[in-house]
C-alpha positions in Angstrom: 30.3 0.8 -6.9 30.8 0.6 -3.1 33.2 -2.1 -2.0 31.8 -4.8 0.3 34.5 -7.0 1.8 33.3 -10.6 2.4 34.8 -11.8 5.6 36.8 -14.6 3.9 38.5 -12.3 1.3 41.2 -9.7 1.7 40.8 -6.9 -0.8 43.9 -4.9 -1.9 42.2 -1.5 -2.1 44.3 1.0 -4.1 41.5 3.6 -4.6 42.7 6.0 -1.9 44.5 6.3 1.4 41.1 7.1 2.9 40.0 3.4 2.7 42.2 2.2 5.5 40.7 0.4 8.5 41.7 1.3 12.1 44.5 -0.8 13.5 44.1 -2.7 16.7 46.0 0.1 18.5 43.5 2.7 17.2 40.6 0.6 18.2 42.0 0.0 21.7 42.6 3.7 22.1 39.0 4.5 21.0 37.6 2.0 23.6 39.7 3.6 26.4 39.2 7.2 25.4 38.2 9.7 28.1 35.5 11.8 26.6 33.3 14.9 27.3 31.2 17.4 25.4 33.7 19.0 23.0 31.3 21.8 22.0 31.5 22.9 25.7 35.3 22.3 25.6 35.0 19.4 28.0 36.5 16.6 26.0 40.1 16.1 27.3 41.1 13.8 24.4 40.1 16.2 21.7 42.0 18.9 23.6 45.1 16.7 23.7 44.8 16.1 20.0 44.5 19.8 19.2 47.4 20.7 21.5 49.5 17.9 20.0 48.8 18.9 16.4 49.4 22.6 17.0 52.8 21.7 18.5 53.7 19.3 15.7 52.9 21.9 13.0 54.5 24.8 14.9 51.3 26.9 15.3 49.6 28.4 18.4 46.4 26.5 18.3 44.3 23.9 16.5 40.6 22.8 16.1 39.4 19.3 15.3 36.9 19.1 12.3 35.1 16.1 10.8 36.7 16.2 7.4 39.4 17.8 5.2 36.7 19.5 3.1 35.3 21.2 6.2 38.9 22.1 7.2 39.4 24.0 3.9 35.9 25.4 4.0 36.3 26.8 7.5 39.9 28.0 7.2 39.6 29.7 3.9 36.1 30.9 4.9 37.6 32.7 7.9 40.3 34.3 5.6 37.5 35.4 3.3 35.1 36.5 6.1 34.0 39.5 4.1 31.7 38.1 1.5 33.0 38.6 -2.0 36.6 38.2 -1.0 38.8 36.3 -3.4 41.2 33.4 -2.8 43.9 32.4 -5.3 44.5 28.7 -6.0 45.6 26.3 -8.6 43.0 25.3 -11.3 43.6 21.6 -10.4 43.5 22.1 -6.7 41.3 19.9 -4.5 39.6 23.0 -3.2 38.1 23.9 -6.6 37.9 20.4 -8.2 36.4 18.2 -5.4 34.8 20.3 -2.7 31.6 21.2 -4.6 32.3 24.9 -4.8 31.5 25.2 -1.1 33.5 28.3 -0.6 31.5 30.1 -3.2 28.1 28.6 -2.2 28.4 28.9 1.5 31.1 31.5 2.2 30.6 33.9 -0.7 34.3 33.6 -1.6 35.4 34.0 -5.2 38.1 31.7 -6.6 40.9 33.1 -8.8 42.2 29.9 -10.5 45.7 29.9 -11.9 47.5 27.2 -14.0 48.8 24.3 -11.9 52.3 23.2 -13.1 53.4 19.6 -13.5 55.1 19.7 -10.1 52.0 21.0 -8.3 53.2 24.6 -7.9 51.7 27.8 -9.3 54.1 30.3 -10.8 55.0 32.8 -8.1 54.9 35.7 -10.7 51.4 34.6 -11.7 50.3 34.7 -8.1 51.7 38.2 -7.7 50.1 39.4 -10.9 46.7 37.9 -9.7 46.6 39.8 -6.5 44.0 42.5 -7.0 44.7 46.2 -6.8 42.6 48.1 -4.4 39.9 49.1 -6.8 36.1 49.2 -6.4 35.6 47.1 -9.5 37.5 44.1 -8.1 37.1 41.7 -5.2 39.7 41.9 -2.5 42.4 39.2 -2.6 42.7 37.8 1.0 44.5 34.5 0.8 46.6 32.2 -1.4 45.9 28.4 -1.2 48.5 25.8 -1.9 48.1 22.0 -1.9 50.8 19.7 -0.5 51.1 17.0 -1.6 49.2 17.6 -4.8 46.5 15.1 -5.5 45.9 15.5 -9.2 49.6 15.8 -9.9 50.3 12.4 -8.5 51.3 13.2 -4.9 54.0 15.8 -5.9 55.7 17.5 -3.0 56.0 21.3 -2.9 59.7 22.3 -2.4 60.3 24.0 0.9 61.9 27.0 -0.8 58.8 27.4 -3.0 56.4 27.5 0.0 58.7 29.9 1.8 58.7 32.2 -1.3 55.0 32.2 -1.6 54.7 32.9 2.1 57.0 35.9 1.7 55.0 37.2 -1.2 51.8 37.0 0.9 53.4 38.9 3.7 54.6 41.6 1.2 51.0 42.1 0.1 49.4 41.7 3.6 47.4 38.6 2.6 47.4 35.1 4.1 48.8 31.8 3.0 46.7 28.6 3.5 48.0 25.1 2.9 45.6 22.3 2.1 47.6 19.6 3.9 45.5 16.6 3.0 48.7 14.7 2.6 51.2 17.0 4.4 52.4 14.0 6.4 53.6 12.4 3.1 55.3 15.6 2.1 57.2 15.8 5.4 58.2 12.1 5.2 59.5 12.5 1.7 61.5 15.6 2.5 62.7 14.1 5.8 61.8 17.2 7.8 59.5 17.9 10.7 55.9 18.6 9.6 56.3 22.1 11.0 59.0 22.9 8.5 56.7 22.2 5.6 54.2 24.8 6.7 56.6 27.3 8.4 55.5 30.1 6.0 51.8 29.3 6.2 49.2 31.2 8.3 46.8 28.2 8.3 46.9 24.5 7.4 44.1 21.9 7.1 45.8 18.7 8.2 44.1 15.4 7.3 44.3 12.7 9.9 42.7 9.9 7.8 44.9 10.2 4.7 48.4 9.2 5.4 48.0 8.4 9.0 45.0 6.3 8.4 42.9 7.5 11.3 39.2 6.7 10.8 37.8 10.3 10.8 38.9 13.9 10.9 41.2 16.7 10.2 42.6 19.6 12.2 43.0 23.2 11.3 46.1 24.9 12.7 47.0 28.6 13.0 47.3 31.4 15.5 44.9 31.6 18.5 42.8 34.4 17.1 42.3 32.6 13.8 41.4 29.3 15.4 38.9 31.0 17.7 37.1 32.2 14.5 37.4 28.8 12.9 35.8 27.2 16.0 32.8 29.5 15.7 32.5 28.8 11.9 32.8 25.1 12.5 29.7 25.3 14.7 27.8 27.1 12.0 28.8 24.5 9.5 27.5 21.7 11.7 31.0 20.5 12.6 30.7 20.7 16.4 31.0 17.2 17.7 30.1 16.1 21.2 31.9 13.1 22.7 34.5 13.2 19.9 37.3 11.9 22.1 36.8 8.4 20.7 37.8 9.8 17.2 40.6 12.0 18.6 42.0 9.0 20.5 42.2 7.1 17.2 44.0 10.0 15.6 46.5 10.3 18.4 47.2 6.5 18.2 47.6 6.8 14.4 50.1 9.6 14.9 52.2 7.5 17.2 51.9 4.3 15.2 51.7 5.2 11.5 53.7 8.5 11.2 57.1 7.0 12.1 56.7 4.4 9.3 54.9 6.5 6.6 57.8 6.4 4.2 57.2 2.7 3.7 54.1 3.6 1.7 56.3 5.6 -0.6 58.6 2.6 -1.0 55.7 0.4 -1.8 54.4 2.8 -4.4 57.8 3.0 -6.1 58.1 -0.8 -6.2 54.6 -1.2 -7.6 55.1 1.5 -10.2 58.3 -0.2 -11.5 56.6 -3.6 -11.6 53.5 -2.4 -13.5 55.5 -0.2 -15.8 57.5 -3.3 -16.9 54.3 -4.9 -18.2 53.6 -4.4 -21.9 50.0 -3.3 -21.4 50.8 -0.3 -19.1 53.0 2.7 -18.8 53.8 4.7 -15.6 55.1 7.9 -17.2 55.9 9.7 -13.9 57.6 7.8 -11.1 55.9 8.4 -7.7 57.4 10.8 -5.3 55.1 9.7 -2.5 52.2 7.3 -2.4 50.2 8.2 -5.6 50.9 7.3 -9.2 49.0 7.0 -12.4 49.0 4.0 -14.7 48.4 4.8 -18.4 47.0 2.0 -20.6 49.0 1.2 -23.7 46.0 1.6 -26.0 48.1 2.1 -29.1 49.3 -1.5 -28.9 46.3 -2.9 -27.2 43.2 -1.0 -28.3 40.9 -3.4 -26.5 41.9 -1.9 -23.2 40.0 0.8 -21.4 40.3 1.9 -17.8 36.8 1.0 -16.7 37.2 -2.6 -18.0 40.6 -3.0 -16.5 39.4 -1.8 -13.1 36.5 -4.3 -13.3 38.9 -7.1 -14.3 41.2 -6.3 -11.4 38.4 -7.2 -9.0 38.7 -10.8 -10.1 42.1 -10.7 -8.4 40.7 -8.9 -5.3 42.3 -5.6 -6.3 40.3 -2.4 -6.2 41.3 0.8 -8.1 39.5 3.7 -9.8 39.6 4.9 -13.4 41.3 8.3 -13.7 41.5 10.9 -16.5 41.5 9.4 -20.0 42.9 5.9 -20.3 44.5 5.8 -16.9 44.1 4.3 -13.4 45.1 5.9 -10.1 47.0 3.9 -7.6 47.4 5.0 -3.9 49.3 3.1 -1.3 48.7 3.1 2.4 49.3 1.1 5.6 46.8 -1.5 4.6 48.9 -2.4 1.5 51.9 -4.3 2.8 55.2 -4.4 0.9 54.7 -8.1 0.4 51.6 -7.5 -1.7 53.5 -5.9 -4.6 53.9 -9.2 -6.5 50.3 -10.1 -6.1 49.2 -6.7 -7.4 51.6 -7.0 -10.3 50.1 -10.3 -11.2 46.6 -8.9 -10.9 47.4 -6.1 -13.4 48.9 -8.7 -15.7 45.9 -11.0 -15.5 43.4 -8.1 -16.0 45.1 -7.0 -19.2 45.4 -10.6 -20.6 41.8 -11.3 -19.9 40.8 -8.3 -22.0 43.3 -8.8 -24.9 42.7 -12.5 -25.5 45.9 -13.5 -23.8 48.1 -11.2 -25.8 
């Protein structure tokens, strides 16, 4: 159910890094933002955001869009501008799992889904074998899509050498590489490299500004100037043209300045939480987090009374919010609204939730 925060209670919301509230610096920036009509190209704050993000990611240009889903839809849609084109992606990628099949429905693009490995990669040989021959029976392969970090694989970071190898393969076959960078900031922070290095081999990237950085709204697509010009047109057709959007762009710029330098703290908090929860008899964290996401498995063999839905409901008694995940597991995501000092409180909340469901065992 939706979460309503009573004013007298502070909820520790572990559902996603999309739940963050704007900091005071973001709110102040929004209040002071210089704005104009961005569809006419008149909003100076949006322009500054786009220029800044293009530079940060080492690309020629950028366009601001309302969401990461629209970022992927527009970017891959441009790469598949001839209807019936095919994009290659992982079978557990966000693009095919959580974006309502929009690329097929709206863009006429056909997904070629390949097995996603435990580390979030797709075998390079499998990608090469999936690239279609020029044959009238087949759709044309136009783009490969990678996800970094990988959501369903617990925030796994794609190795730089792997992304470079896939980029080289795409160039060899004269197709494009798109990176779904919903959490690309987390990848760069984990690898301790500039964001541009993570996407050096990519032709386009959808960069989320609300995950990781905690801005209230928006993503940017980055790429070369000709590509971004096409994205800007398609954004308009998708209803993504925003007018006085400088208020949102100002918050994103403030988030970049305030949150990005400290993003690695979210990873430290996740690691601390994972160790604490794993030490409890009722839970098992089988894969230590690399970034800010991990999964908590319930020890149903020893405690058959436990199930994820009931544990999540019981956690609310301790003002902790999480979501059930696949099977008997719970997803935990850290962000700038979860301070390091909250780790002990969250640990006790998980303990209390389990004990309330197992009769104190």
